[in-house]
Each structure stands twice: as structure tokens, then as C-alpha cells.
N, C-alpha and C positions, 0 to 999 in steps of 0.2 A: 161226434155228437151232432145230431141234426139240429138245424136252426130252431125248429119248433121245440125240441126237448130242451135246448139251451135256454129259450125264453121262459119255459115253464120252471126250470130250475132257478133262474134268476128271480122270477116273480116270487117263488116260494122263499128264497133267501131274504128278499126285501121284506116280505110280510113277516117272517120270523123275527127279523131285526126290529121291525116296527112294534111287534108285540112286546118285546123285551123293553124297548124304550118307553112304551106307553105304561108298562107296569112300574116304571120308576118315576113317573110324573107325580107331582104333589097331589095329595088327596085330602079334601076337607074331612075332619073327624066327625063322627056321629055325635048327636047331642049328649050321649052318655059315655063318650070315650074318656078313659082314664089315662093318666100319665104312666108310662112304662116303668118309671122308677119308684113312684111313691103312691100310686093309686088315686091321686087327686083327680076329680072330674075337671077336665079342661075348661068347660064353659063357665064354671063357678068363679073364675079368677080373671082379673084384667091383664092386659099386656100381651106381648107377642108370644105365640106358641111356636113349636118346632116339631119336626118329624124326620125320621130316617126311613126310607123305603128300601127294601131289600129285593133282590131278584127272585128270591123264593116266595114272594108275595106278601111277606110279613111287613107290617109298618109299626114302628115304635113312635108314639107321640109323647111330647114333653110339654108340661104346663108352663114352662119358663125356658127362655133361650139359654140361660146360664146352665141348665141341666144338659142341654144338647152340647154346648161348647165344652163342658167338662168331660163329657163322654167322648167327644172327638179328639180332645187333647190327651186323653189317657191311652197310652199305647196298648195296654192290656185289653182295651175294649175294641180293638180293630176287628172288623168283620168285613170280608170282601164283598165287592159288587153292591154298593149301596149309593143312594143319592140322599143328600141332606137338604132340608128346606127350613126357612124361617119366614115369618110374615113381615112384609114391608110396612113398617109403621108410619111411613109417609103417606100411605093410602088407607090402611086398616084402622078401624075405630078402636081406640085404646081399651075401652070398657067392655066391648063385645067384638073382638077381632074375628073376622071370617074372611077366608080367601086371601088373595094378594100374596101368594107364596112365591118366594124367590130362592135361588140357590144359595145355601148358607155360605159357601166359600167365595161367592162373588159379592156378597153384601158388604156394606160398611156398617160399623157398629159404634154406638156411643156407650162408653164405660164411665162409671163414676158420676152419673147424673142423679137427680132427685127422684127419678122414676121408680115406682114400686110395682112389682109384678106379683105373681102367686107366692114366691119364696122370699119376698122382701125386696131390697134394692136389686135392680136387674140391669141387664145389658140390652140395648135397644137396637134392632136391625133396620137398615134402610137400603133401598135399591139405589137411591140418588144421593150423591155426596151433598148436594145443596139442601136436601131435606134433613140430613144428619146435622149440618151446621145450623140450620134454623132451630132444630130441637135443642142443640147445645146452648144457643142464645136464650132460650126459654127455661131450660131445666138444668143447665150446667153440664159438666162432663167433658169428655175428650173423644174425638173421632179417631177410630183405628180400623184398619183393614183386617180381614180374617187372619192373614198370615202373621200379623203382629200381635195377636191375642195370646196372652200367657195365662197359665193357671193362677198366678198371683193376681192378675187383673180380675179374676172371677171370684176372688175372696172378698165378698161384699162387705165384710166386717171392716175392711181397710178403708172404706169410703166414707166413714164417719156417720153411718146411719144407725 
């Protein structure tokens, strides 16, 4: 292979990879975007939102982080090649969250707090551990990492609300 052909092939491969990576970046929902599970319009409710981006171009949005976490923890819901995002509530406005998307698996979460989202008591994501601890000081709850979340923790009826 000639040097010039090799450079063209390498550039094409890099651009193809960038296109796939870009398609899996978090995307803000439109004003009328509805939750993938229940059809509720996301902007009508407070609290962090969530999304799953698929390589086929589809995005599922969730009006509450609990819905995303239940989906990810249910093995029958596995669907290949996706990226999952939640909003960093250390930066986003609780009543009108926009932007501030972070990888769901890298976030830290507060479970069992007094925070209420679209579905009632909710789980609150943060990019920074210090923001999560400050939230616990104000609203109660416990800080956990994604890997430590269980379906039992997502049963908000157990948190006394």
C-alpha cells in the first residue's frame, strides 16, 4: 500500500470512529420530548433526567433517574452499544434541569433523600462526590456509586415517603 493510500485509509477510519463516538454523546431533549417508558413530557417535572443513546441513532429519554437505573439493572433490558447519561445536579437547576450531562456509570448518587422528582422520591446524580455529600447534609440520604446500586434501593416506597 502506498503511503498516500495508507493516509487516506487512516483518515477515513478516524472519521468513521469520530462519527460513531459523536452519535453517542449526550443530547438535550426537545421541549416536547416524552419519557420512553410512560409518555410524560420531561420538561413538566423537576429533578434530574436521564437518557440512553444507541449506535443506531435512537435515544430513549427518562423523566426520572430511577427509571433509567431500573432499566439498566434489569438484565432483560440489555441492548448493545449504548451510552447512558444523567444530569449532574451539582450544576443543573432542580426545577428546570437543562444540560450538564454526565456518564451514568461514572456518577455518584444519593439514595433515600427527601428529594422528589417526576415519579415521587428519587435518586439524585452528581459528578462530584463533594456535591453529593453537601446534598446529603441538606436533604438526607446516602451516597452510593453506580456499581453499588441495587433494585431494592430504587424501591422508593422503602424510604418512608
